[in-house]
Residue frames as a rotation matrix with the C-alpha (Angstrom) as fourth column:
MET 1
-0.883 -0.344 0.321 -9.12
0.324 -0.939 -0.115 -0.65
0.341 0.002 0.940 11.08
SER 2
-0.028 0.956 0.292 -12.83
0.236 -0.277 0.931 -0.40
0.971 0.095 -0.218 11.86
ASP 3
0.697 0.299 -0.652 -12.08
0.666 0.068 0.743 -0.44
0.266 -0.952 -0.152 15.61
ARG 4
0.013 -0.782 -0.624 -9.22
0.811 -0.357 0.464 2.09
-0.585 -0.512 0.629 15.41
PRO 5
0.596 0.264 0.759 -10.38
0.730 -0.573 -0.373 5.19
0.336 0.776 -0.534 13.46
GLU 6
0.924 -0.267 -0.273 -8.26
-0.036 -0.774 0.632 7.32
-0.380 -0.574 -0.725 15.81
LEU 7
0.061 -0.956 0.286 -5.17
0.454 0.282 0.845 6.04
-0.889 0.078 0.451 13.93
LEU 8
0.544 0.240 0.804 -6.21
0.836 -0.079 -0.543 7.64
-0.067 0.968 -0.243 10.65
PRO 9
0.984 -0.178 -0.008 -4.65
-0.178 -0.981 -0.078 11.06
0.006 0.078 -0.997 11.41
VAL 10
0.273 -0.930 0.245 -1.29
-0.347 0.143 0.927 9.41
-0.897 -0.338 -0.284 12.21
ILE 11
-0.035 -0.237 0.971 -1.31
0.704 0.684 0.192 7.32
-0.709 0.690 0.143 9.01
ALA 12
0.794 0.402 0.456 -2.51
0.607 -0.559 -0.564 10.33
0.028 0.725 -0.688 6.97
ALA 13
0.809 -0.550 -0.204 0.35
-0.442 -0.800 0.406 12.43
-0.387 -0.238 -0.891 8.30
TRP 14
-0.041 -0.817 0.575 2.84
0.064 0.573 0.817 9.70
-0.997 0.071 0.028 7.32
TYR 15
0.126 0.191 0.973 1.39
0.903 0.385 -0.193 9.46
-0.412 0.903 -0.124 3.83
PHE 16
0.971 0.229 0.068 1.28
0.238 -0.903 -0.358 13.21
-0.021 0.363 -0.931 3.37
GLN 17
0.518 -0.842 -0.150 4.87
-0.497 -0.438 0.749 13.68
-0.697 -0.313 -0.645 4.46
GLU 18
-0.229 -0.664 0.712 6.12
0.156 0.697 0.700 10.82
-0.961 0.272 -0.056 2.27
TRP 19
-0.588 0.063 0.806 4.03
0.785 0.286 0.550 11.25
-0.195 0.956 -0.218 -0.86
GLY 20
0.345 0.925 0.159 1.10
0.935 -0.324 -0.146 13.73
-0.084 0.199 -0.976 -0.68
SER 21
0.438 -0.220 -0.872 3.18
0.224 -0.912 0.343 16.82
-0.871 -0.345 -0.350 -0.04
HIS 22
-0.668 -0.741 0.066 4.73
0.182 -0.076 0.980 16.33
-0.721 0.667 0.185 -3.50
VAL 23
-0.457 0.611 0.647 1.36
0.865 0.135 0.483 16.69
0.208 0.780 -0.590 -5.25
ALA 24
-0.959 0.055 0.279 0.08
-0.061 -0.998 -0.016 20.23
0.277 -0.033 0.960 -5.71
GLY 25
-0.302 0.914 0.271 -3.09
-0.697 -0.405 0.591 20.99
0.650 -0.010 0.760 -3.79
VAL 26
0.231 0.341 -0.911 -3.10
0.290 0.870 0.399 17.85
0.929 -0.357 0.102 -1.62
THR 27
-0.011 -0.155 0.988 -3.47
-0.822 -0.562 -0.098 18.42
0.570 -0.813 -0.121 2.15
VAL 28
-0.951 -0.297 0.087 -3.14
-0.281 0.710 -0.646 16.20
0.130 -0.639 -0.759 5.21
LEU 29
-0.323 0.916 0.239 -6.92
-0.535 0.032 -0.844 16.41
-0.781 -0.401 0.479 5.56
ASP 30
0.275 0.351 -0.895 -7.27
-0.951 0.237 -0.199 15.10
0.142 0.906 0.399 1.98
GLU 31
-0.578 -0.591 -0.563 -5.08
-0.472 0.805 -0.360 12.13
0.666 0.058 -0.744 2.90
GLN 32
-0.900 0.250 0.356 -7.15
-0.262 0.342 -0.902 11.48
-0.348 -0.906 -0.242 6.03
GLN 33
0.062 0.982 -0.177 -10.45
-0.784 -0.062 -0.618 11.63
-0.618 0.177 0.766 4.13
ARG 34
0.062 -0.109 -0.992 -9.09
-0.853 0.510 -0.110 9.18
0.518 0.853 -0.061 1.50
LEU 35
-0.857 -0.481 -0.188 -8.29
-0.312 0.772 -0.553 6.72
0.411 -0.415 -0.811 4.29
GLU 36
-0.415 0.756 0.507 -11.88
-0.807 -0.048 -0.589 6.67
-0.420 -0.653 0.630 5.61
VAL 37
0.413 0.591 -0.693 -12.86
-0.849 0.525 -0.058 4.02
0.329 0.612 0.719 3.02
PHE 38
-0.321 -0.654 -0.685 -10.41
-0.265 0.756 -0.598 1.66
0.909 -0.010 -0.416 4.80
LEU 39
-0.569 0.149 0.809 -12.42
-0.822 -0.087 -0.562 1.60
-0.014 -0.985 0.172 8.06
GLN 40
0.717 0.689 -0.106 -13.37
-0.690 0.723 0.033 -2.10
0.100 0.049 0.994 7.58
ASP 41
-0.030 -0.759 0.650 -11.68
-0.800 0.408 0.439 -5.36
-0.599 -0.507 -0.620 8.34
ASP 42
-0.288 -0.042 0.957 -12.92
0.102 0.992 0.075 -8.11
-0.952 0.119 -0.281 6.08
GLU 43
0.614 0.395 0.684 -13.42
0.711 0.102 -0.696 -6.63
-0.344 0.913 -0.218 2.62
LEU 44
-0.467 -0.800 0.376 -11.51
0.883 -0.405 0.236 -4.48
-0.036 0.443 0.896 0.15
PRO 45
0.259 -0.957 0.134 -10.07
-0.149 -0.176 -0.973 -1.90
0.954 0.232 -0.188 0.38
LEU 46
0.781 -0.093 -0.617 -7.91
0.586 0.449 0.674 -2.94
0.214 -0.888 0.406 3.34
LEU 47
0.290 -0.743 0.603 -5.48
-0.511 -0.653 -0.559 -0.89
0.809 -0.146 -0.569 5.45
LEU 48
0.655 -0.163 -0.738 -3.29
0.605 0.698 0.383 -2.89
0.453 -0.697 0.556 7.79
VAL 49
0.445 -0.511 0.735 -1.46
-0.617 -0.770 -0.161 -1.05
0.649 -0.382 -0.658 10.58
VAL 50
0.104 -0.528 -0.843 1.32
0.567 0.728 -0.386 -2.65
0.817 -0.438 0.375 12.61
LEU 51
0.710 0.173 0.683 1.23
-0.419 -0.675 0.607 -1.60
0.566 -0.717 -0.407 16.27
GLU 52
-0.408 -0.695 -0.593 3.86
0.405 0.444 -0.799 -1.86
0.818 -0.566 0.100 18.95
GLY 53
-0.778 0.349 -0.522 1.74
0.466 -0.237 -0.853 -1.57
-0.421 -0.907 0.022 22.04
GLU 54
0.339 0.931 -0.139 -0.64
0.627 -0.333 -0.704 1.17
-0.701 0.151 -0.696 21.07
VAL 55
0.054 -0.442 -0.895 1.81
-0.391 -0.834 0.389 2.97
-0.919 0.329 -0.218 18.77
PRO 56
0.947 0.236 0.220 1.49
0.111 0.400 -0.910 2.56
-0.302 0.886 0.352 14.99
VAL 57
0.091 -0.990 -0.103 4.83
-0.190 -0.119 0.975 1.74
-0.978 -0.070 -0.199 13.39
ALA 58
-0.936 -0.351 -0.012 3.95
-0.089 0.203 0.975 0.56
-0.340 0.914 -0.221 9.86
ALA 59
0.091 0.996 -0.021 1.06
-0.255 0.003 -0.967 0.46
-0.963 0.094 0.254 7.42
ALA 60
-0.959 -0.271 -0.088 0.08
-0.138 0.174 0.975 -0.82
-0.249 0.947 -0.204 3.95
GLN 61
-0.072 0.976 -0.207 -3.00
-0.661 -0.202 -0.723 -0.91
-0.747 0.084 0.659 1.78
LEU 62
-0.836 0.069 0.544 -4.68
0.446 0.663 0.602 -3.32
-0.319 0.746 -0.585 -0.63
LYS 63
-0.196 0.726 -0.659 -7.01
-0.145 -0.686 -0.713 -1.19
-0.970 -0.044 0.240 -2.72
PHE 64
0.409 0.477 0.778 -8.73
0.747 0.315 -0.586 -0.69
-0.525 0.820 -0.228 -6.05
HIS 65
0.606 0.050 0.794 -7.39
0.738 -0.406 -0.538 1.21
0.296 0.912 -0.283 -9.09
GLU 66
0.134 -0.668 -0.732 -4.26
0.580 -0.547 0.604 3.06
-0.804 -0.505 0.314 -8.04
ARG 67
-0.794 -0.382 -0.473 -3.82
-0.186 -0.588 0.787 4.03
-0.579 0.713 0.396 -11.67
THR 68
0.068 0.991 0.112 -7.12
-0.079 0.117 -0.990 4.55
-0.995 0.058 0.086 -13.47
GLU 69
0.021 -0.081 -0.996 -5.70
-0.958 -0.288 0.004 4.58
-0.287 0.954 -0.084 -17.04
ARG 70
-0.712 -0.201 -0.673 -5.57
-0.409 0.898 0.164 0.73
0.571 0.392 -0.721 -16.85
PRO 71
0.012 0.810 0.586 -9.01
-0.990 -0.073 0.121 -0.23
0.141 -0.581 0.801 -15.45
GLU 72
0.612 0.194 -0.766 -8.32
-0.260 0.965 0.037 -3.93
0.747 0.176 0.641 -15.99
ARG 73
-0.473 -0.800 -0.369 -5.64
0.286 0.257 -0.923 -3.67
0.833 -0.542 0.107 -13.27
LEU 74
0.394 0.911 0.119 -8.04
0.118 -0.179 0.977 -3.86
0.911 -0.371 -0.179 -10.40
HIS 75
0.938 0.002 -0.346 -6.11
0.343 0.143 0.929 -4.60
0.051 -0.990 0.133 -7.17
TRP 76
0.318 -0.829 0.460 -3.15
-0.012 -0.489 -0.872 -2.52
0.948 0.272 -0.166 -5.99
LEU 77
0.295 -0.407 -0.864 -0.70
0.955 0.142 0.259 -2.60
0.017 -0.902 0.431 -3.14
GLY 78
0.139 -0.249 0.959 -0.03
0.281 -0.918 -0.279 0.88
0.950 0.308 -0.058 -1.87
GLY 79
0.564 0.150 0.812 0.83
-0.546 -0.670 0.503 3.07
0.619 -0.727 -0.296 1.03
VAL 80
0.625 -0.436 -0.647 3.58
0.636 0.765 0.099 0.76
0.452 -0.473 0.756 2.27
TYR 81
0.275 -0.465 0.841 5.19
-0.390 -0.854 -0.345 2.82
0.879 -0.233 -0.416 5.00
VAL 82
0.414 -0.228 -0.881 7.36
0.816 0.522 0.248 2.02
0.404 -0.822 0.402 7.99
HIS 83
0.997 -0.048 0.056 8.15
-0.069 -0.870 0.488 4.75
0.025 -0.491 -0.871 10.50
PRO 84
0.443 -0.894 -0.070 11.86
-0.425 -0.141 -0.894 5.66
0.789 0.426 -0.442 10.23
ASP 85
-0.074 -0.486 0.871 12.59
-0.997 0.017 -0.075 4.58
0.022 -0.874 -0.486 13.80
HIS 86
0.258 0.289 0.922 11.41
-0.470 0.871 -0.142 1.05
-0.844 -0.396 0.360 12.99
ARG 87
0.745 -0.014 -0.667 12.90
-0.652 0.196 -0.733 0.39
0.141 0.980 0.137 9.54
GLY 88
-0.212 -0.902 -0.376 15.23
-0.799 0.382 -0.465 -2.51
0.562 0.201 -0.802 8.86
ARG 89
-0.622 0.028 0.782 13.26
-0.643 0.551 -0.531 -4.95
-0.446 -0.834 -0.325 11.00
GLY 90
-0.975 0.213 0.067 11.19
0.212 0.789 0.576 -6.68
0.070 0.576 -0.815 8.26
LEU 91
-0.474 0.849 -0.231 7.96
0.113 -0.201 -0.973 -4.85
-0.873 -0.488 -0.001 9.04
ALA 92
-0.197 0.402 -0.894 7.22
-0.903 -0.430 0.006 -3.90
-0.382 0.809 0.448 5.42
GLU 93
-0.740 -0.131 -0.660 7.68
-0.471 0.801 0.370 -7.51
0.480 0.584 -0.654 4.30
ALA 94
-0.904 0.416 -0.101 5.45
0.367 0.633 -0.682 -8.77
-0.219 -0.653 -0.725 7.16
VAL 95
-0.285 0.862 -0.419 2.58
-0.198 -0.481 -0.854 -6.35
-0.938 -0.161 0.308 6.51
ILE 96
-0.304 0.125 -0.944 2.78
-0.951 -0.097 0.293 -7.01
-0.055 0.987 0.149 2.74
ALA 97
-0.923 -0.079 -0.377 2.64
-0.129 0.985 0.111 -10.78
0.363 0.151 -0.920 3.32
GLU 98
-0.682 0.724 -0.105 -0.44
0.343 0.190 -0.920 -10.37
-0.646 -0.663 -0.378 5.52
LEU 99
-0.147 0.624 -0.767 -2.14
-0.644 -0.649 -0.405 -8.21
-0.751 0.435 0.497 2.88
LEU 100
-0.568 -0.125 -0.813 -1.39
-0.769 0.433 0.471 -10.78
0.293 0.893 -0.342 0.15
ALA 101
-0.967 0.214 -0.141 -2.83
0.248 0.920 -0.304 -13.57
0.065 -0.329 -0.942 2.29
ARG 102
-0.409 0.864 -0.292 -5.97
0.145 -0.255 -0.956 -11.59
-0.901 -0.433 -0.021 3.02
GLY 103
-0.229 0.271 -0.935 -6.33
-0.859 -0.509 0.063 -10.59
-0.459 0.817 0.349 -0.60
ARG 104
-0.851 -0.121 -0.511 -6.04
-0.377 0.819 0.433 -14.22
0.366 0.561 -0.742 -1.75
THR 105
-0.807 0.584 -0.083 -8.78
0.451 0.520 -0.725 -15.16
-0.380 -0.623 -0.683 0.76
LEU 106
-0.086 0.795 -0.600 -10.98
-0.106 -0.607 -0.788 -12.45
-0.991 -0.004 0.137 -0.77
GLY 107
0.561 0.366 0.742 -10.45
0.554 0.500 -0.666 -13.82
-0.615 0.785 0.077 -4.27
VAL 108
0.662 -0.409 -0.628 -7.77
-0.600 -0.791 -0.117 -11.45
-0.450 0.454 -0.769 -5.50
ARG 109
0.874 -0.319 0.366 -5.63
0.455 0.802 -0.387 -12.94
-0.170 0.504 0.847 -8.24
ASP 110
-0.013 -0.878 0.479 -3.13
0.859 -0.255 -0.444 -10.27
0.512 0.405 0.757 -9.34
ILE 111
0.713 0.150 -0.685 -1.84
0.547 -0.730 0.410 -7.33
-0.438 -0.667 -0.602 -7.37
TYR 112
0.355 -0.529 0.771 -0.18
0.640 -0.464 -0.613 -4.32
0.681 0.711 0.173 -8.99
LEU 113
0.524 -0.199 -0.828 1.96
0.625 -0.571 0.533 -1.62
-0.579 -0.797 -0.174 -7.46
GLN 114
0.690 -0.449 0.567 3.94
0.257 -0.581 -0.772 1.43
0.677 0.679 -0.286 -8.43
THR 115
0.626 -0.593 -0.506 7.35
0.617 -0.021 0.787 2.20
-0.477 -0.805 0.353 -7.02
GLU 116
0.856 -0.411 -0.315 10.00
-0.489 -0.841 -0.232 4.86
-0.170 0.353 -0.920 -7.53
ALA 117
-0.050 -0.887 0.460 12.66
-0.464 0.428 0.775 2.16
-0.884 -0.175 -0.433 -7.36
ASP 118
0.228 0.185 -0.956 13.24
-0.973 0.008 -0.231 1.36
-0.035 0.983 0.182 -11.07
ASP 119
-0.656 -0.523 -0.545 14.82
-0.550 0.825 -0.129 -1.99
0.517 0.215 -0.829 -10.22
GLY 120
0.228 0.863 -0.451 11.76
-0.108 0.483 0.869 -2.92
0.968 -0.150 0.204 -8.07
GLY 121
-0.396 -0.480 0.783 13.75
-0.758 -0.310 -0.574 -3.02
0.518 -0.821 -0.242 -4.85
LEU 122
-0.689 0.197 0.697 11.94
-0.531 0.517 -0.671 -4.87
-0.493 -0.833 -0.252 -2.06
TYR 123
0.320 0.946 -0.049 9.02
-0.709 0.205 -0.675 -5.68
-0.628 0.250 0.737 -4.31
ARG 124
0.278 -0.287 -0.917 11.13
-0.784 0.483 -0.389 -7.60
0.555 0.827 -0.091 -6.83
ARG 125
-0.796 -0.598 0.090 12.59
-0.520 0.601 -0.606 -9.64
0.309 -0.529 -0.790 -3.96
LEU 126
-0.561 0.659 0.501 9.01
-0.388 0.326 -0.862 -10.41
-0.731 -0.678 0.073 -2.85
GLY 127
-0.491 0.284 0.824 7.97
0.560 0.827 0.048 -11.72
-0.668 0.484 -0.565 -6.27
TRP 128
0.581 0.668 -0.465 6.66
0.031 -0.590 -0.807 -8.72
-0.813 0.454 -0.364 -8.18
ALA 129
-0.194 -0.578 0.793 7.64
0.882 0.251 0.399 -8.50
-0.429 0.777 0.461 -11.87
PRO 130
-0.577 -0.051 -0.815 8.13
-0.087 -0.989 0.123 -5.21
-0.812 0.142 0.566 -13.76
LEU 131
0.244 0.722 0.648 5.54
0.768 0.264 -0.584 -4.29
-0.592 0.640 -0.490 -16.37
GLU 132
0.260 -0.106 0.960 6.23
0.755 -0.597 -0.270 -0.71
0.602 0.795 -0.075 -17.49
SER 133
-0.626 -0.432 -0.649 7.46
0.715 -0.650 -0.257 2.71
-0.311 -0.625 0.716 -16.47
LEU 134
0.266 0.774 0.575 5.07
0.802 -0.508 0.313 5.63
0.535 0.378 -0.756 -16.24
GLN 135
-0.673 -0.381 0.634 4.95
0.064 -0.884 -0.464 9.16
0.737 -0.271 0.619 -14.94
HIS 136
-0.399 0.513 -0.760 3.48
0.916 0.176 -0.362 9.79
-0.052 -0.840 -0.540 -11.48
ALA 137
0.596 0.717 0.361 1.10
0.714 -0.679 0.169 12.72
0.367 0.157 -0.917 -10.95
ALA 138
0.782 -0.365 -0.504 3.84
0.185 -0.637 0.748 14.39
-0.595 -0.679 -0.431 -8.92
GLY 139
0.762 -0.417 -0.496 6.14
-0.647 -0.530 -0.548 14.26
-0.034 0.738 -0.674 -11.97
MET 140
-0.253 -0.918 0.307 8.58
-0.841 0.365 0.399 11.48
-0.478 -0.157 -0.864 -11.07
PRO 141
-0.178 0.144 -0.973 8.95
-0.709 0.667 0.228 8.24
0.682 0.731 -0.016 -13.02
VAL 142
0.002 0.207 0.978 7.49
-0.846 0.522 -0.108 5.11
-0.533 -0.827 0.176 -11.43
ARG 143
-0.842 -0.229 -0.488 7.82
-0.444 0.808 0.386 1.43
0.306 0.542 -0.782 -12.22
ILE 144
0.259 0.950 0.176 4.58
-0.966 0.252 0.061 -0.57
0.013 -0.186 0.983 -12.45
MET 145
-0.823 -0.549 -0.147 4.88
-0.531 0.835 -0.147 -4.15
0.203 -0.043 -0.978 -11.22
VAL 146
0.305 0.945 -0.120 2.57
-0.842 0.327 0.430 -7.13
0.446 -0.030 0.895 -10.82
ARG 147
-0.868 -0.461 0.186 2.44
-0.495 0.765 -0.412 -10.28
0.048 -0.449 -0.892 -8.66
SER 148
-0.001 0.846 -0.533 0.01
-0.392 0.490 0.779 -13.16
0.920 0.210 0.332 -8.90
VAL 149
-0.629 -0.174 0.758 -1.24
-0.777 0.143 -0.613 -14.33
-0.002 -0.974 -0.225 -5.54
ALA 150
0.402 0.896 -0.188 -3.85
-0.897 0.427 0.118 -16.82
0.186 0.121 0.975 -6.75
ALA 151
0.593 -0.206 -0.778 -1.37
-0.063 0.952 -0.300 -19.73
0.802 0.226 0.552 -6.71
ASP 152
-0.298 -0.725 0.620 0.45
-0.736 -0.239 -0.633 -18.80
0.608 -0.646 -0.463 -3.50
ARG 153
-0.281 0.122 -0.952 0.66
0.393 0.920 0.002 -21.68
0.876 -0.374 -0.306 -1.09
VAL 154
0.457 0.475 0.752 -1.24
-0.573 -0.489 0.657 -21.23
0.680 -0.732 0.048 2.14
ASP 155
-0.610 -0.771 -0.184 0.88
-0.296 0.437 -0.850 -22.24
0.735 -0.464 -0.494 5.13
């Protein structure tokens, strides 16, 4: 992302539309400013963006402390988003797999996430296990899940 800061407004708009607009007081500019910490390529936090040509079509993050009430849960997958015109093509799975590989290279052992899908949906299929259900800041219930990546085989 360090060489593509001009993509931040696009990604911020996706995130705001999908999640941020449900949280009182959050603006698109807030989302964009939060993404500025991702303008690096070889250390955490990471933001991966899938491009088709020069057009962003998907994104995902590997970051620190999505939920601060459990400080021992350090690394989190978040912001997994695929533009509606490009869904159903395996892009979410591909960007998640790349983030897991990069995280493992950086010494990450366990990765947590929160999802609105109580059954875990895609994440359960990709090896995440449910831990607990909590309330999101926007008021909806979310499922917290975990996946160990330390023992993943490197192809």
